[in-house]
C-alpha positions in Angstrom: 34.5 59.8 -47.9 31.5 58.8 -49.8 30.9 55.2 -50.9 30.0 54.7 -54.6 26.6 53.2 -54.9 26.0 51.2 -58.0 23.1 52.2 -60.1 22.4 48.6 -61.0 19.8 46.8 -59.0 20.6 43.4 -57.5 18.0 40.9 -58.4 17.2 38.2 -55.8 17.5 34.6 -56.9 14.6 32.2 -56.4 15.9 30.8 -53.1 16.4 34.2 -51.5 12.9 35.3 -52.6 11.4 32.1 -51.2 13.3 32.7 -47.9 11.9 36.3 -47.7 8.4 35.2 -48.4 8.6 32.4 -45.8 10.0 34.8 -43.2 7.2 37.3 -43.8 4.6 34.6 -43.7 6.0 33.2 -40.4 5.9 36.7 -38.9 2.3 37.3 -40.0 1.2 33.9 -38.7 3.1 34.4 -35.4 1.4 37.8 -35.0 -2.0 36.3 -35.6 -1.4 33.6 -33.1 -0.3 36.1 -30.5 -3.3 38.2 -31.2 -5.6 35.2 -30.8 -4.0 34.1 -27.6 -4.0 37.5 -25.9 -7.5 37.2 -24.4 -6.7 33.8 -22.9 -3.5 35.2 -21.3 -5.5 37.9 -19.4 -8.4 35.6 -18.4 -9.2 35.2 -14.7 -11.7 33.2 -12.7 -14.5 35.4 -11.4 -15.9 34.7 -7.9 -19.5 33.4 -7.9 -22.2 36.0 -7.5 -23.7 34.9 -4.2 -26.3 37.7 -3.9 -29.1 35.5 -4.9 -28.1 32.3 -3.1 -27.3 33.5 0.4 -24.3 32.4 2.4 -22.2 29.5 1.1 -22.0 26.6 3.6 -18.5 25.6 4.8 -17.2 22.4 3.1 -14.2 20.2 3.6 -11.7 20.2 0.7 -9.3 17.4 0.3 -6.3 18.0 -2.0 -5.0 14.8 -3.4 -1.8 15.0 -5.5 -1.4 12.1 -7.8 0.8 12.0 -10.8 2.9 14.9 -12.1 6.5 14.9 -13.1 9.1 14.2 -10.4 11.9 16.8 -10.0 14.7 14.4 -11.2 12.8 13.8 -14.5 12.6 17.5 -15.1 16.3 17.9 -14.4 17.1 15.0 -16.9 14.9 16.6 -19.6 16.6 20.0 -19.1 20.1 18.5 -19.3 19.2 16.4 -22.4 17.7 19.6 -24.1 20.9 21.5 -23.3 23.1 18.8 -24.7 21.0 18.5 -27.9 21.1 22.3 -28.4 24.8 22.5 -27.9 25.5 19.6 -30.2 23.3 21.2 -32.9 25.1 24.5 -32.4 28.5 22.9 -32.9 27.3 21.0 -36.0 25.9 24.2 -37.6 29.1 26.2 -36.7 31.3 23.5 -38.4 29.1 23.3 -41.5 29.2 27.1 -41.9 32.9 27.2 -41.3 33.4 24.5 -43.9 31.2 26.3 -46.4 33.2 29.6 -45.9 36.5 27.7 -46.3 35.5 26.1 -49.6 34.1 29.3 -51.1 37.2 31.3 -50.2 39.5 29.4 -52.6 39.7 30.7 -56.2 38.3 28.3 -58.8 
């Protein structure tokens, strides 16, 4: 019913300790970046205060669209990113499976 807990402490090896420190550092840096970017996320353009200048004269606005990324290029980038991600997932899966298979055999 109850699991026996060992009174011995497990000591982390150097690689595990380094991974934990790196993960903690990445979490702290990510939190600081999110905290620094929060004011920019809620920024908005305020309308000009025209109480001192009177009415604003009507002007003609011409919108010229030059440049940008065409839709087909966006689609190609998305497909390429999906293919790279799936290829990396397969490689990582096979490497982990091979590692498990090797360590399962008695020496």
